[in-house]
N, C-alpha and C positions, 0 to 999 in steps of 0.2 A: 704933228710934223716936227716941231722943235725937239721933242723928246727923241724921236727917231733919229734926227740928225746928230743929237748929242751922244746917243749911245753908239752910233756908228763911227763917230770921230776917232781917229787913230790915237789921239792924245787922251781920250777918256779911258780911265782904268776901272777895273772891277770895284775897287774901294769907293770910287767916286759915284758909280751907279748905285752901289749899296747905300751910300750915305743919302743920296737923293730920295730913294724909295723909303728909307726909314723916316726921313723928315716928312714926307708926304703922308705917311701912315698916321701921323699925329697932327691933323690940320688945325688951323686957328679957327676960332668961333666964326661961323658964317661962311667958311670956305670949304665945307665938307663936300659938296657936290663937285666942285672944281678939283679938289684934291683926289677924290675917288677916280675921276676920269683920267687925271694925270698918272695916278698910281697904276691903273689898268694898262695904260699905254706903256708905262715903264716896264711892267712885268712882261707884257707881250714882246717887247723889244729885247728882253734878256736873251731870248733864243736867237737873236740876230748877231750877237757879239761872238768873238772868238772864245772858245772854251767856256760855254755857259755853265758848266758843272761847278765852277768855283762859286758862282752866285747861288745856284740851286742848292748845292750842299750846305751853304751857309744858312739859307732861310729855312731849311729843313732841320738844322741842328738845334740843340738845346739852347745855345746862346742866341741864335737868330730868332727863335720863337719867343724868347724872353723879351728881346729888345723891340721886336716889331709885332704888329697885330697879326694874329693867325689868319686873318682874311687874306693876307699876302700869299701865304702858303696855299690856301684854297684856290686863289687865282692861278698860281703856278701849276697846280694839279690840273686845272681846267684846260691849260694850254700844253702841258708837258707831252701828252700822248701824241700831239701833232708833230712834234719835233724829235722826240726821244723814243727809242725802242720800248715797247710795253714791258718787256722783262725787267729793264733797268728801273722803270718807274715803280713797278710792283715791288721790287726788292727795296727800293727807297722807302716805300710806304710801310713795308713789313718792319724795317728797321725803326722807322718813326714810331710805329705803334708799340714796338718792344721797348723803346727808350722812354715812352711816356705812358707806362702802365698805371701811373698814379692819376690818370684821368685829367691831366692838365691840358689835354687837347680840347679846344673849344668845339661846341656842337656844329657850327657852320663848317669847320674843317673836317670833322668826322663825317658829315653828310657828303662832302665833296670826295672824301676818300672812298666811301662806299660806292658812289656813282662811278668813280673812275675805275674801281675794281670790276664792277659789272661790265663797263664798256671795254676794259682790257680783255676779259674773257679768256685768260690763259689758265693753265693748270695751277700755277702759283697764285694767281688772283683768286681762283675758286677756293684754294686752300686757306687763304687769308680770310675770305668772307665767311667760310664755315667756322673758322676758329673764333672770329669776332662774335658771331651769332651764339656760339656755344658758351661764351664767357659768362653770360647771365647778367642780370641787373641792367640791361640795356635801356636807355632812355626811350620813351614812347615815340619821340620825333625821329630818332634814328631807326627805330624798328619800322616805322611807317615808310622810310626810304627803302629799306630792304624789301618790304612788301610791294611797294609801287614798282620797283625795278623788276621784281619777280613776276608781277602781273604782266608787264610788258614783254617778258621773255616767254611767258606761257600762253600767249595769244597766237603764236605761230607754231608750226610743227617742230619737232625735237631739234634742239641745238645743244651745243656743249654745256650751256648753263641750265638746260631744262630740268634735269634731275635735281640739282641743288635748289633751283627756284621752286619746284613743286614741294620740296622739303620745307622751305621757308614758309610757303603759303599754308601748308597743312599744320605746321607748328603754330603759326599765328591764329589760324581759324579755330583750332581746338583749345586755345588758351583763354579761359574766362576773363583773364586780366587784360586782354588786348583792348586798347582804347577804341572809342567810337570811330574816330577818323581812319584808323588802320582797318577796322572792319569794313568801313564804307569803301576803302580802296580795293578790298577784295571784291566787293559787290559791284565795282565799276565794270567788271567783265560781263559782256553780253554777247550772245551768239548772233552772228550777222543775219541768219535766216529767221530769227525770232525777235529781233530788236523792236519790231513794230508791236508785238503782243503786249498788251497792258498799258500802252502809252495813252490811248484814249481814256481808259478807266483812271489812269493817274491824273489826267486833267480834270476828270469828273470829281475825283477825290479832293483835289485842291479847291475846286469851286465849292463843293459841299462843306468841307471843313472850314473854309474861310468865311462862309456865310452863317455858320453855326454860332448861336449866341453862347452856347456852353459846350465847347469841344471836349471830348473825353480825353483821358490821359493817354489812351492808345492813339487817338487822332494827333495829339500833340507830338508824341514820339515818332509817328509816321511822317508828320510834317517836317520834323527836324531831320529825318533821314533824307527826304526828297530835297530839302533845302541845302543839304551839305554834300550830296553825292558829287564826286569828281566827274570829270569828262569820261564818257564811255570808252572802254578798251574793247575793240571789236575782235572776237574770236571767229576765225574763218574756216578752220579745219575741223571736219566732223570727227576725226580720230581723237580729238582732245575732249570730246563731250564727257566720257566717263570720269576722267580725272577732275574736270571742273565740277561735275555733280558731287563727287566725293568731298571736294573742298567746301562747297556750299552746305552739304549735309553736316559736316563737322562744325561749321560756323553756326548753323541754325540750332544745333544741339547745345553748343557751348555758351552762346551769347546771353547776357542778361537783359539786353535792350529789346523791348517789344517790337519796335520798328525794324531793326536789323533781323530779328528772328523771322518776321513775316516776309521781308524782302528776300532773305537768303533761301527760305523755303520755296518761294516763287521762282527764284533764279535756278534752283535745282530742277524744278519741273520744266522750265523753259529750255534746259539743255538736254531734254529727253530725245533720243534718236528717233522715236516714232513720229515726231513732229515734222521731220525733214526727209527721212530716208525714202528713196524711190522704191526700195524693196523692204518694207518695214518688218517682214517676217511674221511669226505667229505669237510672239511674246507680248501679252497684254498687261504685264505687270506695271509698266510705266503709265498706262492709261488708268489702271486701278489706283495708282498712287495719286494721280490728279483728282480722281473721283473722291478718294478719301480726304484729300486736303480741302476740297470744296464743301464736303458734307460734314466735316468735323464740327461738333457742337460748339457754339459760341456762347459767351456769358454776357456779351454786350453788343447792341446793335448800333453801330456808329459808322462813320465814313470809312475808317480803316477796314472794318469787317466787310463792308460792301465791296471795297476794292479787292480784298482777298477773294471773296466769292466770285466776283465777276471775272477776275483774271484767271483763276483756276478753271472756271467753266469755259473760258475762251481757249485755254490751252487744251482742255479735254476735247473740245469741239474741233480744234485744229488737228489733233492726233487722230481722232475718229474719222474726220473728213479726209485726211491724207490716206488712211488705210482704205476707205471706201473708194476714193478716186483711183487708187492703185488697183483695186479689184476690178473696177470698171474698165480700166485701160487694158487689163488682161483678157477681156472678152473680145472674140473676133469681130463682133458687130461694131465695136468701138472704132475700128479703123475706117469704117465706112459711115460713121456717124448715124448708125441705126439703132441706138439705144432706145428701148421702148419702156413703157410703164411696167410691163411684165418683166423686163430685164432688171429693172430697179427692185422689183419684188424678190427675184431670185437672189440678187446680191445681198439683200437684207436678211435673207434666210441662211445663206451660205457663209458669209464673211464674219469672222469672229469679232472684229471691231464694230461692225454694224450691230451684231447681237449685243455687244457690250453697251453700245449707245442706247439701244432699245431697252435693255435691262436697267440701265442707269435712270432713264426717264421714268420707267415703271416704278423703280424704287423711290425716286423723289416724290412722284405723285401719290404712291401708296402711303409714304410717311406723312405727306401733307394731309391726306384724308384721315389718317389715324391720330394725328396730333391734335389734342384739344385746343380750342381757341384761347384758353388761358395761357398756353405756352406761346405767347406772342412772338418772342425772339426766334423760336424754331420755325414757326410758320413763315415769318418774314424771310428767313434764310432759305428755306426750301422753295418758296415761291420765286425768289430771285435766282436760285440755282436753275430751276426748270426754265424760266424765261430766258436767261442769258444763254444757257446751253442750247436751247432750241433755236434761238435767233442766230447764234454764231455757227451752229452746225449747218443751217440752211445756207449761210454765206460761204462756207468752206467747200461744200459739195459742188463740183463744177458742172455736172450733167444732171438735168431733170431734178433739181433740188426739191421742188414741191412734191414730186412723186416719192422721193426717198423719205421726206418728212412724213408723208402719209403712212408709209409702211413702218416707219420707226416710232411714230408717235400717235398720229390722229386715229388710225384704224385700231391698233392694239389697245389704245388707252381711251377709246371712245366714251366708255361709261364714266371713268374717273373725270375726264375732261368736262363732261356734261354737268357733273356735280360741282366742279370747281369754277364754273363760268363766272361766278360772282367776283373772282379776283380780277377779271378783265385784263388779262395779260396778253402778250403777243403769241401765246400758245394756240390761240383759237383762230 
């Protein structure tokens, strides 16, 4: 309140306010917290005085940035857009960056500049952002701010910054030198309709890896990923799914971190349209990608591998279940709730996703029978695939799930199941 009254007083001149702020920016020992609060109040009240540009121009000038801490300039940026037209602030920032090409601008100020340019979202601001990104040699902390802001722009349908934000995300995703925190910022994006998938298995992974006396290197890497993931950024628009799948694919191919590679691969699968569409169409490639991901041979049986298999099988079951439910809804009897066991049999024979689910289960059981017991890892993987897929598929099918599971698994695979009963899984 005292600062507000002081800055508004008609006898207070710009030089006096400048002098107060500069003194507060160099606090005495033990007065840091109080000085910071007073500095922020002073900066905020700059915009209440007549002709604030005298003070703003000074603190953005070379002399002002030499004499005062650059934190003041960052504070000014944080408030400037509320009181000053965005075009003027962007022009000021462009001049500031041009004047300090020798990298004398502190990291905190650079981050504030990037955030302000994203918020301004003008043609000039986008041009400055692109120019700064293309300069190269960017510090990893600043690069992460670019990615975090780009993620926030790409979780909603197209806006003026979407095209540039997608460019930043793809560039960062496919760069092997991108640091772990920035890669995790990309992985913070989850689709609203699949956010639940894998969460139960994630908790199971944490419990299993925490109780392990000798966690594997992959478990440690995956634990580090889950422990450092930022808050989820929820994607709500289905039209964004293909672009996000591309970003996750680039990241999975480029990263050298085991945990990020696994998570990015699962994120790509969780953005598949077949999981959510009310009219999924006839393209089964997304389902086959999930099957391949779950059945890819592993070199180690640990908590991270089990998390991978369980989540991929859950996604596959969701996709197949969605297609089967859609096929059932298209049958006239469904409107009068007269779906019979015979109806379930006909859907299993006619629907391509049902046939894919049946063939997948047949493939898993066939490989399990033909795999020698000495290949313990492969047997464990196949058994977990079959169990998880069958359990999740039964939960996903909304009408007569037991009948569907009979025609997809128990009847066509009667003989293999009788041989494999010693596994004592939920398949029986």
